[in-house]
PDB file with SEQRES, HELIX, SHEET and CRYST1 records, atoms N, CA, C and O in Angstrom:
SEQRES   1 A   79  MET PRO VAL ILE SER VAL ASP TRP TRP LYS GLY ASN ASP          
SEQRES   2 A   79  ARG ALA GLN ARG GLN GLU LEU VAL SER GLU LEU THR ALA          
SEQRES   3 A   79  CYS VAL SER ARG ILE ALA GLY CYS PRO GLU GLU ALA VAL          
SEQRES   4 A   79  THR VAL ILE VAL ARG ASP VAL ASP PRO ASP HIS TRP GLY          
SEQRES   5 A   79  LYS GLY GLY VAL LEU ALA ASP GLU ILE LEU SER GLY ALA          
SEQRES   6 A   79  ALA PRO ALA ALA PRO SER PRO GLN ASP THR GLY GLY GLN          
SEQRES   7 A   79  PRO                                                          
HELIX    1 AA1 ARG A   14  ALA A   32  1                                  19    
HELIX    2 AA2 GLU A   36  ALA A   38  5                                   3    
HELIX    3 AA3 PRO A   48  HIS A   50  5                                   3    
HELIX    4 AA4 ALA A   58  SER A   63  1                                   6    
SHEET    1 AA1 2 VAL A   3  TRP A   9  0                                        
SHEET    2 AA1 2 THR A  40  VAL A  46  1                                        
SHEET    1 AA2 2 GLY A  52  LYS A  53  0                                        
SHEET    2 AA2 2 VAL A  56  LEU A  57 -1                                        
CRYST1    1.000    1.000    1.000  90.00  90.00  90.00 P 1           1          
ATOM      1  N   MET A   1      61.708 112.185  92.913  1.00  0.00           N  
ATOM      2  CA  MET A   1      62.849 112.404  93.774  1.00  0.00           C  
ATOM      3  C   MET A   1      63.254 113.877  93.687  1.00  0.00           C  
ATOM      4  O   MET A   1      64.034 114.234  92.804  1.00  0.00           O  
ATOM      5  N   PRO A   2      62.755 114.737  94.565  1.00  0.00           N  
ATOM      6  CA  PRO A   2      63.144 116.144  94.543  1.00  0.00           C  
ATOM      7  C   PRO A   2      64.623 116.325  94.905  1.00  0.00           C  
ATOM      8  O   PRO A   2      65.145 115.676  95.811  1.00  0.00           O  
ATOM      9  N   VAL A   3      65.272 117.220  94.172  1.00  0.00           N  
ATOM     10  CA  VAL A   3      66.653 117.600  94.465  1.00  0.00           C  
ATOM     11  C   VAL A   3      66.666 119.107  94.671  1.00  0.00           C  
ATOM     12  O   VAL A   3      66.243 119.865  93.798  1.00  0.00           O  
ATOM     13  N   ILE A   4      67.151 119.534  95.823  1.00  0.00           N  
ATOM     14  CA  ILE A   4      67.220 120.950  96.168  1.00  0.00           C  
ATOM     15  C   ILE A   4      68.683 121.349  96.178  1.00  0.00           C  
ATOM     16  O   ILE A   4      69.514 120.678  96.790  1.00  0.00           O  
ATOM     17  N   SER A   5      68.994 122.436  95.504  1.00  0.00           N  
ATOM     18  CA  SER A   5      70.363 122.941  95.468  1.00  0.00           C  
ATOM     19  C   SER A   5      70.392 124.312  96.127  1.00  0.00           C  
ATOM     20  O   SER A   5      69.633 125.207  95.754  1.00  0.00           O  
ATOM     21  N   VAL A   6      71.271 124.470  97.105  1.00  0.00           N  
ATOM     22  CA  VAL A   6      71.388 125.728  97.840  1.00  0.00           C  
ATOM     23  C   VAL A   6      72.820 126.229  97.716  1.00  0.00           C  
ATOM     24  O   VAL A   6      73.769 125.521  98.052  1.00  0.00           O  
ATOM     25  N   ASP A   7      72.965 127.447  97.235  1.00  0.00           N  
ATOM     26  CA  ASP A   7      74.255 128.137  97.235  1.00  0.00           C  
ATOM     27  C   ASP A   7      74.138 129.254  98.261  1.00  0.00           C  
ATOM     28  O   ASP A   7      73.220 130.072  98.204  1.00  0.00           O  
ATOM     29  N   TRP A   8      75.077 129.278  99.198  1.00  0.00           N  
ATOM     30  CA  TRP A   8      75.061 130.352 100.190  1.00  0.00           C  
ATOM     31  C   TRP A   8      76.478 130.718 100.555  1.00  0.00           C  
ATOM     32  O   TRP A   8      77.433 130.025 100.204  1.00  0.00           O  
ATOM     33  N   TRP A   9      76.598 131.844 101.281  1.00  0.00           N  
ATOM     34  CA  TRP A   9      77.931 132.328 101.635  1.00  0.00           C  
ATOM     35  C   TRP A   9      78.698 131.296 102.437  1.00  0.00           C  
ATOM     36  O   TRP A   9      78.142 130.605 103.291  1.00  0.00           O  
ATOM     37  N   LYS A  10      79.958 131.208 102.152  1.00  0.00           N  
ATOM     38  CA  LYS A  10      80.869 130.372 102.926  1.00  0.00           C  
ATOM     39  C   LYS A  10      80.934 130.918 104.355  1.00  0.00           C  
ATOM     40  O   LYS A  10      80.880 132.129 104.570  1.00  0.00           O  
ATOM     41  N   GLY A  11      81.051 130.017 105.319  1.00  0.00           N  
ATOM     42  CA  GLY A  11      81.200 130.455 106.706  1.00  0.00           C  
ATOM     43  C   GLY A  11      80.147 129.905 107.644  1.00  0.00           C  
ATOM     44  O   GLY A  11      80.273 130.041 108.861  1.00  0.00           O  
ATOM     45  N   ASN A  12      79.105 129.283 107.099  1.00  0.00           N  
ATOM     46  CA  ASN A  12      78.117 128.657 107.970  1.00  0.00           C  
ATOM     47  C   ASN A  12      78.693 127.354 108.515  1.00  0.00           C  
ATOM     48  O   ASN A  12      79.418 126.646 107.816  1.00  0.00           O  
ATOM     49  N   ASP A  13      78.371 127.047 109.753  1.00  0.00           N  
ATOM     50  CA  ASP A  13      78.959 125.851 110.359  1.00  0.00           C  
ATOM     51  C   ASP A  13      78.107 124.605 110.098  1.00  0.00           C  
ATOM     52  O   ASP A  13      77.025 124.682 109.515  1.00  0.00           O  
ATOM     53  N   ARG A  14      78.618 123.472 110.539  1.00  0.00           N  
ATOM     54  CA  ARG A  14      77.957 122.188 110.298  1.00  0.00           C  
ATOM     55  C   ARG A  14      76.554 122.160 110.883  1.00  0.00           C  
ATOM     56  O   ARG A  14      75.639 121.629 110.255  1.00  0.00           O  
ATOM     57  N   ALA A  15      76.367 122.719 112.066  1.00  0.00           N  
ATOM     58  CA  ALA A  15      75.044 122.734 112.697  1.00  0.00           C  
ATOM     59  C   ALA A  15      74.043 123.523 111.846  1.00  0.00           C  
ATOM     60  O   ALA A  15      72.887 123.121 111.715  1.00  0.00           O  
ATOM     61  N   GLN A  16      74.480 124.630 111.277  1.00  0.00           N  
ATOM     62  CA  GLN A  16      73.601 125.419 110.414  1.00  0.00           C  
ATOM     63  C   GLN A  16      73.252 124.649 109.139  1.00  0.00           C  
ATOM     64  O   GLN A  16      72.106 124.670 108.691  1.00  0.00           O  
ATOM     65  N   ARG A  17      74.249 123.968 108.556  1.00  0.00           N  
ATOM     66  CA  ARG A  17      73.976 123.159 107.363  1.00  0.00           C  
ATOM     67  C   ARG A  17      73.002 122.031 107.693  1.00  0.00           C  
ATOM     68  O   ARG A  17      72.089 121.750 106.916  1.00  0.00           O  
ATOM     69  N   GLN A  18      73.194 121.385 108.842  1.00  0.00           N  
ATOM     70  CA  GLN A  18      72.291 120.298 109.237  1.00  0.00           C  
ATOM     71  C   GLN A  18      70.871 120.807 109.422  1.00  0.00           C  
ATOM     72  O   GLN A  18      69.919 120.160 108.986  1.00  0.00           O  
ATOM     73  N   GLU A  19      70.720 121.958 110.064  1.00  0.00           N  
ATOM     74  CA  GLU A  19      69.384 122.526 110.258  1.00  0.00           C  
ATOM     75  C   GLU A  19      68.741 122.867 108.917  1.00  0.00           C  
ATOM     76  O   GLU A  19      67.559 122.597 108.706  1.00  0.00           O  
ATOM     77  N   LEU A  20      69.510 123.456 108.021  1.00  0.00           N  
ATOM     78  CA  LEU A  20      69.003 123.795 106.691  1.00  0.00           C  
ATOM     79  C   LEU A  20      68.529 122.545 105.956  1.00  0.00           C  
ATOM     80  O   LEU A  20      67.424 122.520 105.414  1.00  0.00           O  
ATOM     81  N   VAL A  21      69.363 121.510 105.940  1.00  0.00           N  
ATOM     82  CA  VAL A  21      69.017 120.261 105.256  1.00  0.00           C  
ATOM     83  C   VAL A  21      67.769 119.633 105.882  1.00  0.00           C  
ATOM     84  O   VAL A  21      66.878 119.183 105.161  1.00  0.00           O  
ATOM     85  N   SER A  22      67.698 119.599 107.187  1.00  0.00           N  
ATOM     86  CA  SER A  22      66.542 119.004 107.873  1.00  0.00           C  
ATOM     87  C   SER A  22      65.252 119.755 107.564  1.00  0.00           C  
ATOM     88  O   SER A  22      64.231 119.148 107.241  1.00  0.00           O  
ATOM     89  N   GLU A  23      65.309 121.082 107.668  1.00  0.00           N  
ATOM     90  CA  GLU A  23      64.107 121.896 107.440  1.00  0.00           C  
ATOM     91  C   GLU A  23      63.646 121.829 105.987  1.00  0.00           C  
ATOM     92  O   GLU A  23      62.453 121.681 105.723  1.00  0.00           O  
ATOM     93  N   LEU A  24      64.579 121.936 105.045  1.00  0.00           N  
ATOM     94  CA  LEU A  24      64.204 121.856 103.634  1.00  0.00           C  
ATOM     95  C   LEU A  24      63.636 120.484 103.294  1.00  0.00           C  
ATOM     96  O   LEU A  24      62.653 120.378 102.560  1.00  0.00           O  
ATOM     97  N   THR A  25      64.251 119.442 103.823  1.00  0.00           N  
ATOM     98  CA  THR A  25      63.776 118.083 103.571  1.00  0.00           C  
ATOM     99  C   THR A  25      62.345 117.910 104.064  1.00  0.00           C  
ATOM    100  O   THR A  25      61.496 117.398 103.334  1.00  0.00           O  
ATOM    101  N   ALA A  26      62.072 118.329 105.284  1.00  0.00           N  
ATOM    102  CA  ALA A  26      60.730 118.190 105.853  1.00  0.00           C  
ATOM    103  C   ALA A  26      59.701 118.977 105.045  1.00  0.00           C  
ATOM    104  O   ALA A  26      58.609 118.478 104.775  1.00  0.00           O  
ATOM    105  N   CYS A  27      60.045 120.189 104.665  1.00  0.00           N  
ATOM    106  CA  CYS A  27      59.125 121.050 103.919  1.00  0.00           C  
ATOM    107  C   CYS A  27      58.804 120.461 102.545  1.00  0.00           C  
ATOM    108  O   CYS A  27      57.638 120.369 102.163  1.00  0.00           O  
ATOM    109  N   VAL A  28      59.827 120.070 101.815  1.00  0.00           N  
ATOM    110  CA  VAL A  28      59.613 119.523 100.470  1.00  0.00           C  
ATOM    111  C   VAL A  28      58.878 118.188 100.546  1.00  0.00           C  
ATOM    112  O   VAL A  28      58.019 117.910  99.709  1.00  0.00           O  
ATOM    113  N   SER A  29      59.198 117.378 101.516  1.00  0.00           N  
ATOM    114  CA  SER A  29      58.509 116.104 101.693  1.00  0.00           C  
ATOM    115  C   SER A  29      57.017 116.333 101.910  1.00  0.00           C  
ATOM    116  O   SER A  29      56.185 115.641 101.323  1.00  0.00           O  
ATOM    117  N   ARG A  30      56.686 117.294 102.746  1.00  0.00           N  
ATOM    118  CA  ARG A  30      55.280 117.603 103.040  1.00  0.00           C  
ATOM    119  C   ARG A  30      54.565 118.122 101.797  1.00  0.00           C  
ATOM    120  O   ARG A  30      53.473 117.658 101.472  1.00  0.00           O  
ATOM    121  N   ILE A  31      55.172 119.077 101.103  1.00  0.00           N  
ATOM    122  CA  ILE A  31      54.528 119.688  99.939  1.00  0.00           C  
ATOM    123  C   ILE A  31      54.441 118.717  98.762  1.00  0.00           C  
ATOM    124  O   ILE A  31      53.414 118.650  98.087  1.00  0.00           O  
ATOM    125  N   ALA A  32      55.504 117.970  98.519  1.00  0.00           N  
ATOM    126  CA  ALA A  32      55.545 117.051  97.376  1.00  0.00           C  
ATOM    127  C   ALA A  32      54.844 115.730  97.660  1.00  0.00           C  
ATOM    128  O   ALA A  32      54.553 114.966  96.739  1.00  0.00           O  
ATOM    129  N   GLY A  33      54.572 115.459  98.936  1.00  0.00           N  
ATOM    130  CA  GLY A  33      53.923 114.210  99.287  1.00  0.00           C  
ATOM    131  C   GLY A  33      54.812 112.996  99.073  1.00  0.00           C  
ATOM    132  O   GLY A  33      54.340 111.921  98.701  1.00  0.00           O  
ATOM    133  N   CYS A  34      56.095 113.179  99.311  1.00  0.00           N  
ATOM    134  CA  CYS A  34      57.030 112.065  99.140  1.00  0.00           C  
ATOM    135  C   CYS A  34      57.733 111.801 100.473  1.00  0.00           C  
ATOM    136  O   CYS A  34      57.745 112.666 101.348  1.00  0.00           O  
ATOM    137  N   PRO A  35      58.312 110.619 100.630  1.00  0.00           N  
ATOM    138  CA  PRO A  35      59.041 110.350 101.870  1.00  0.00           C  
ATOM    139  C   PRO A  35      60.305 111.211 101.961  1.00  0.00           C  
ATOM    140  O   PRO A  35      60.907 111.555 100.944  1.00  0.00           O  
ATOM    141  N   GLU A  36      60.690 111.546 103.169  1.00  0.00           N  
ATOM    142  CA  GLU A  36      61.898 112.355 103.362  1.00  0.00           C  
ATOM    143  C   GLU A  36      63.124 111.694 102.753  1.00  0.00           C  
ATOM    144  O   GLU A  36      64.037 112.381 102.295  1.00  0.00           O  
ATOM    145  N   GLU A  37      63.151 110.373 102.745  1.00  0.00           N  
ATOM    146  CA  GLU A  37      64.301 109.653 102.184  1.00  0.00           C  
ATOM    147  C   GLU A  37      64.462 109.901 100.688  1.00  0.00           C  
ATOM    148  O   GLU A  37      65.532 109.648 100.135  1.00  0.00           O  
ATOM    149  N   ALA A  38      63.417 110.392 100.024  1.00  0.00           N  
ATOM    150  CA  ALA A  38      63.477 110.654  98.585  1.00  0.00           C  
ATOM    151  C   ALA A  38      64.008 112.048  98.264  1.00  0.00           C  
ATOM    152  O   ALA A  38      64.272 112.357  97.102  1.00  0.00           O  
ATOM    153  N   VAL A  39      64.166 112.888  99.280  1.00  0.00           N  
ATOM    154  CA  VAL A  39      64.598 114.274  99.069  1.00  0.00           C  
ATOM    155  C   VAL A  39      66.111 114.367  99.207  1.00  0.00           C  
ATOM    156  O   VAL A  39      66.689 113.894 100.186  1.00  0.00           O  
ATOM    157  N   THR A  40      66.738 114.979  98.219  1.00  0.00           N  
ATOM    158  CA  THR A  40      68.180 115.220  98.251  1.00  0.00           C  
ATOM    159  C   THR A  40      68.419 116.721  98.356  1.00  0.00           C  
ATOM    160  O   THR A  40      67.797 117.503  97.637  1.00  0.00           O  
ATOM    161  N   VAL A  41      69.313 117.122  99.244  1.00  0.00           N  
ATOM    162  CA  VAL A  41      69.680 118.531  99.389  1.00  0.00           C  
ATOM    163  C   VAL A  41      71.181 118.653  99.169  1.00  0.00           C  
ATOM    164  O   VAL A  41      71.975 117.962  99.807  1.00  0.00           O  
ATOM    165  N   ILE A  42      71.553 119.537  98.261  1.00  0.00           N  
ATOM    166  CA  ILE A  42      72.960 119.808  97.973  1.00  0.00           C  
ATOM    167  C   ILE A  42      73.252 121.225  98.454  1.00  0.00           C  
ATOM    168  O   ILE A  42      72.590 122.174  98.034  1.00  0.00           O  
ATOM    169  N   VAL A  43      74.236 121.367  99.328  1.00  0.00           N  
ATOM    170  CA  VAL A  43      74.597 122.679  99.870  1.00  0.00           C  
ATOM    171  C   VAL A  43      76.004 123.023  99.404  1.00  0.00           C  
ATOM    172  O   VAL A  43      76.947 122.260  99.615  1.00  0.00           O  
ATOM    173  N   ARG A  44      76.131 124.185  98.765  1.00  0.00           N  
ATOM    174  CA  ARG A  44      77.442 124.650  98.306  1.00  0.00           C  
ATOM    175  C   ARG A  44      77.798 125.946  99.026  1.00  0.00           C  
ATOM    176  O   ARG A  44      77.018 126.898  99.040  1.00  0.00           O  
ATOM    177  N   ASP A  45      78.971 125.966  99.616  1.00  0.00           N  
ATOM    178  CA  ASP A  45      79.485 127.185 100.232  1.00  0.00           C  
ATOM    179  C   ASP A  45      80.249 127.965  99.166  1.00  0.00           C  
ATOM    180  O   ASP A  45      81.143 127.430  98.511  1.00  0.00           O  
ATOM    181  N   VAL A  46      79.889 129.227  99.002  1.00  0.00           N  
ATOM    182  CA  VAL A  46      80.491 130.049  97.960  1.00  0.00           C  
ATOM    183  C   VAL A  46      81.195 131.241  98.600  1.00  0.00           C  
ATOM    184  O   VAL A  46      80.619 131.940  99.434  1.00  0.00           O  
ATOM    185  N   ASP A  47      82.437 131.464  98.204  1.00  0.00           N  
ATOM    186  CA  ASP A  47      83.159 132.656  98.648  1.00  0.00           C  
ATOM    187  C   ASP A  47      82.489 133.886  98.039  1.00  0.00           C  
ATOM    188  O   ASP A  47      82.138 133.864  96.860  1.00  0.00           O  
ATOM    189  N   PRO A  48      82.303 134.957  98.811  1.00  0.00           N  
ATOM    190  CA  PRO A  48      81.678 136.153  98.268  1.00  0.00           C  
ATOM    191  C   PRO A  48      82.406 136.739  97.056  1.00  0.00           C  
ATOM    192  O   PRO A  48      81.795 137.433  96.244  1.00  0.00           O  
ATOM    193  N   ASP A  49      83.707 136.465  96.931  1.00  0.00           N  
ATOM    194  CA  ASP A  49      84.404 136.989  95.751  1.00  0.00           C  
ATOM    195  C   ASP A  49      84.233 136.077  94.536  1.00  0.00           C  
ATOM    196  O   ASP A  49      84.833 136.315  93.488  1.00  0.00           O  
ATOM    197  N   HIS A  50      83.410 135.029  94.680  1.00  0.00           N  
ATOM    198  CA  HIS A  50      83.055 134.154  93.561  1.00  0.00           C  
ATOM    199  C   HIS A  50      81.575 134.286  93.218  1.00  0.00           C  
ATOM    200  O   HIS A  50      81.007 133.402  92.577  1.00  0.00           O  
ATOM    201  N   TRP A  51      80.953 135.373  93.634  1.00  0.00           N  
ATOM    202  CA  TRP A  51      79.516 135.569  93.472  1.00  0.00           C  
ATOM    203  C   TRP A  51      79.313 137.032  93.113  1.00  0.00           C  
ATOM    204  O   TRP A  51      79.848 137.911  93.790  1.00  0.00           O  
ATOM    205  N   GLY A  52      78.571 137.304  92.089  1.00  0.00           N  
ATOM    206  CA  GLY A  52      78.338 138.685  91.695  1.00  0.00           C  
ATOM    207  C   GLY A  52      76.865 139.003  91.583  1.00  0.00           C  
ATOM    208  O   GLY A  52      76.043 138.128  91.312  1.00  0.00           O  
ATOM    209  N   LYS A  53      76.544 140.259  91.793  1.00  0.00           N  
ATOM    210  CA  LYS A  53      75.176 140.744  91.630  1.00  0.00           C  
ATOM    211  C   LYS A  53      75.250 142.126  91.007  1.00  0.00           C  
ATOM    212  O   LYS A  53      75.939 143.009  91.518  1.00  0.00           O  
ATOM    213  N   GLY A  54      74.552 142.309  89.920  1.00  0.00           N  
ATOM    214  CA  GLY A  54      74.546 143.612  89.271  1.00  0.00           C  
ATOM    215  C   GLY A  54      75.901 144.028  88.747  1.00  0.00           C  
ATOM    216  O   GLY A  54      76.199 145.220  88.669  1.00  0.00           O  
ATOM    217  N   GLY A  55      76.729 143.057  88.385  1.00  0.00           N  
ATOM    218  CA  GLY A  55      78.043 143.358  87.837  1.00  0.00           C  
ATOM    219  C   GLY A  55      79.110 143.638  88.873  1.00  0.00           C  
ATOM    220  O   GLY A  55      80.224 144.032  88.527  1.00  0.00           O  
ATOM    221  N   VAL A  56      78.781 143.437  90.151  1.00  0.00           N  
ATOM    222  CA  VAL A  56      79.726 143.715  91.230  1.00  0.00           C  
ATOM    223  C   VAL A  56      79.924 142.441  92.044  1.00  0.00           C  
ATOM    224  O   VAL A  56      78.960 141.737  92.346  1.00  0.00           O  
ATOM    225  N   LEU A  57      81.173 142.143  92.398  1.00  0.00           N  
ATOM    226  CA  LEU A  57      81.435 140.980  93.245  1.00  0.00           C  
ATOM    227  C   LEU A  57      80.866 141.223  94.642  1.00  0.00           C  
ATOM    228  O   LEU A  57      80.939 142.329  95.179  1.00  0.00           O  
ATOM    229  N   ALA A  58      80.304 140.170  95.211  1.00  0.00           N  
ATOM    230  CA  ALA A  58      79.602 140.289  96.485  1.00  0.00           C  
ATOM    231  C   ALA A  58      80.504 140.701  97.637  1.00  0.00           C  
ATOM    232  O   ALA A  58      80.032 141.325  98.587  1.00  0.00           O  
ATOM    233  N   ASP A  59      81.793 140.370  97.579  1.00  0.00           N  
ATOM    234  CA  ASP A  59      82.658 140.794  98.682  1.00  0.00           C  
ATOM    235  C   ASP A  59      82.736 142.313  98.750  1.00  0.00           C  
ATOM    236  O   ASP A  59      82.880 142.875  99.835  1.00  0.00           O  
ATOM    237  N   GLU A  60      82.643 142.982  97.606  1.00  0.00           N  
ATOM    238  CA  GLU A  60      82.633 144.451  97.601  1.00  0.00           C  
ATOM    239  C   GLU A  60      81.313 144.983  98.150  1.00  0.00           C  
ATOM    240  O   GLU A  60      81.293 145.970  98.884  1.00  0.00           O  
ATOM    241  N   ILE A  61      80.222 144.329  97.794  1.00  0.00           N  
ATOM    242  CA  ILE A  61      78.914 144.747  98.296  1.00  0.00           C  
ATOM    243  C   ILE A  61      78.853 144.571  99.811  1.00  0.00           C  
ATOM    244  O   ILE A  61      78.404 145.465 100.529  1.00  0.00           O  
ATOM    245  N   LEU A  62      79.307 143.412 100.292  1.00  0.00           N  
ATOM    246  CA  LEU A  62      79.258 143.128 101.726  1.00  0.00           C  
ATOM    247  C   LEU A  62      80.147 144.060 102.535  1.00  0.00           C  
ATOM    248  O   LEU A  62      79.824 144.399 103.674  1.00  0.00           O  
ATOM    249  N   SER A  63      81.262 144.472 101.953  1.00  0.00           N  
ATOM    250  CA  SER A  63      82.180 145.351 102.674  1.00  0.00           C  
ATOM    251  C   SER A  63      81.743 146.809 102.615  1.00  0.00           C  
ATOM    252  O   SER A  63      82.288 147.656 103.323  1.00  0.00           O  
ATOM    253  N   GLY A  64      80.760 147.096 101.771  1.00  0.00           N  
ATOM    254  CA  GLY A  64      80.312 148.472 101.614  1.00  0.00           C  
ATOM    255  C   GLY A  64      81.110 149.243 100.587  1.00  0.00           C  
ATOM    256  O   GLY A  64      80.888 150.441 100.408  1.00  0.00           O  
ATOM    257  N   ALA A  65      82.044 148.576  99.903  1.00  0.00           N  
ATOM    258  CA  ALA A  65      82.875 149.246  98.903  1.00  0.00           C  
ATOM    259  C   ALA A  65      82.095 149.588  97.645  1.00  0.00           C  
ATOM    260  O   ALA A  65      82.484 150.489  96.901  1.00  0.00           O  
ATOM    261  N   ALA A  66      80.999 148.881  97.398  1.00  0.00           N  
ATOM    262  CA  ALA A  66      80.190 149.139  96.206  1.00  0.00           C  
ATOM    263  C   ALA A  66      78.722 149.100  96.606  1.00  0.00           C  
ATOM    264  O   ALA A  66      78.332 148.299  97.455  1.00  0.00           O  
ATOM    265  N   PRO A  67      77.909 149.956  96.005  1.00  0.00           N  
ATOM    266  CA  PRO A  67      76.481 149.904  96.314  1.00  0.00           C  
ATOM    267  C   PRO A  67      75.865 148.641  95.730  1.00  0.00           C  
ATOM    268  O   PRO A  67      76.259 148.188  94.655  1.00  0.00           O  
ATOM    269  N   ALA A  68      74.911 148.082  96.430  1.00  0.00           N  
ATOM    270  CA  ALA A  68      74.212 146.899  95.930  1.00  0.00           C  
ATOM    271  C   ALA A  68      73.291 147.320  94.802  1.00  0.00           C  
ATOM    272  O   ALA A  68      72.545 148.292  94.925  1.00  0.00           O  
ATOM    273  N   ALA A  69      73.346 146.589  93.710  1.00  0.00           N  
ATOM    274  CA  ALA A  69      72.450 146.860  92.594  1.00  0.00           C  
ATOM    275  C   ALA A  69      71.045 146.404  92.979  1.00  0.00           C  
ATOM    276  O   ALA A  69      70.892 145.365  93.622  1.00  0.00           O  
ATOM    277  N   PRO A  70      70.012 147.166  92.596  1.00  0.00           N  
ATOM    278  CA  PRO A  70      68.661 146.728  92.939  1.00  0.00           C  
ATOM    279  C   PRO A  70      68.302 145.452  92.195  1.00  0.00           C  
ATOM    280  O   PRO A  70      68.683 145.267  91.039  1.00  0.00           O  
ATOM    281  N   SER A  71      67.574 144.581  92.861  1.00  0.00           N  
ATOM    282  CA  SER A  71      67.124 143.350  92.219  1.00  0.00           C  
ATOM    283  C   SER A  71      65.877 143.667  91.406  1.00  0.00           C  
ATOM    284  O   SER A  71      65.262 144.712  91.620  1.00  0.00           O  
ATOM    285  N   PRO A  72      65.482 142.789  90.473  1.00  0.00           N  
ATOM    286  CA  PRO A  72      64.251 143.032  89.720  1.00  0.00           C  
ATOM    287  C   PRO A  72      63.041 143.206  90.632  1.00  0.00           C  
ATOM    288  O   PRO A  72      62.143 143.991  90.328  1.00  0.00           O  
ATOM    289  N   GLN A  73      63.010 142.475  91.753  1.00  0.00           N  
ATOM    290  CA  GLN A  73      61.898 142.606  92.682  1.00  0.00           C  
ATOM    291  C   GLN A  73      61.871 144.006  93.296  1.00  0.00           C  
ATOM    292  O   GLN A  73      60.797 144.551  93.553  1.00  0.00           O  
ATOM    293  N   ASP A  74      63.051 144.591  93.533  1.00  0.00           N  
ATOM    294  CA  ASP A  74      63.127 145.927  94.118  1.00  0.00           C  
ATOM    295  C   ASP A  74      62.555 146.982  93.182  1.00  0.00           C  
ATOM    296  O   ASP A  74      62.039 148.004  93.634  1.00  0.00           O  
ATOM    297  N   THR A  75      62.645 146.736  91.883  1.00  0.00           N  
ATOM    298  CA  THR A  75      62.205 147.722  90.898  1.00  0.00           C  
ATOM    299  C   THR A  75      60.871 147.351  90.265  1.00  0.00           C  
ATOM    300  O   THR A  75      60.442 147.992  89.305  1.00  0.00           O  
ATOM    301  N   GLY A  76      60.206 146.320  90.795  1.00  0.00           N  
ATOM    302  CA  GLY A  76      58.894 145.935  90.305  1.00  0.00           C  
ATOM    303  C   GLY A  76      58.909 144.966  89.148  1.00  0.00           C  
ATOM    304  O   GLY A  76      57.848 144.639  88.615  1.00  0.00           O  
ATOM    305  N   GLY A  77      60.077 144.492  88.736  1.00  0.00           N  
ATOM    306  CA  GLY A  77      60.173 143.547  87.624  1.00  0.00           C  
ATOM    307  C   GLY A  77      60.040 142.117  88.082  1.00  0.00           C  
ATOM    308  O   GLY A  77      59.882 141.836  89.270  1.00  0.00           O  
ATOM    309  N   GLN A  78      60.106 141.234  87.137  1.00  0.00           N  
ATOM    310  CA  GLN A  78      60.045 139.804  87.419  1.00  0.00           C  
ATOM    311  C   GLN A  78      61.444 139.286  87.690  1.00  0.00           C  
ATOM    312  O   GLN A  78      62.417 139.817  87.153  1.00  0.00           O  
ATOM    313  N   PRO A  79      61.557 138.247  88.524  1.00  0.00           N  
ATOM    314  CA  PRO A  79      62.883 137.675  88.800  1.00  0.00           C  
ATOM    315  C   PRO A  79      63.501 137.066  87.567  1.00  0.00           C  
ATOM    316  O   PRO A  79      64.614 136.543  87.628  1.00  0.00           O  
TER     317      PRO A  79                                                      
END                                                                             
């Protein structure tokens, strides 16, 4: 029974959540070889001021108030 957890920015509408759930379910079902009914998708809407990257809250990064810290992938490291 695959369980997929998605955290994304708050503000996506119901249609976007439905599309995300449908697409992820179909993809995981195909790859895992299980029925779609066995796939669970949990979607959490997160306020940007409750999410940080590189020691900076995301609302500051999104507003341009703070530079985005490079991710490990950006610098050639492992995630």
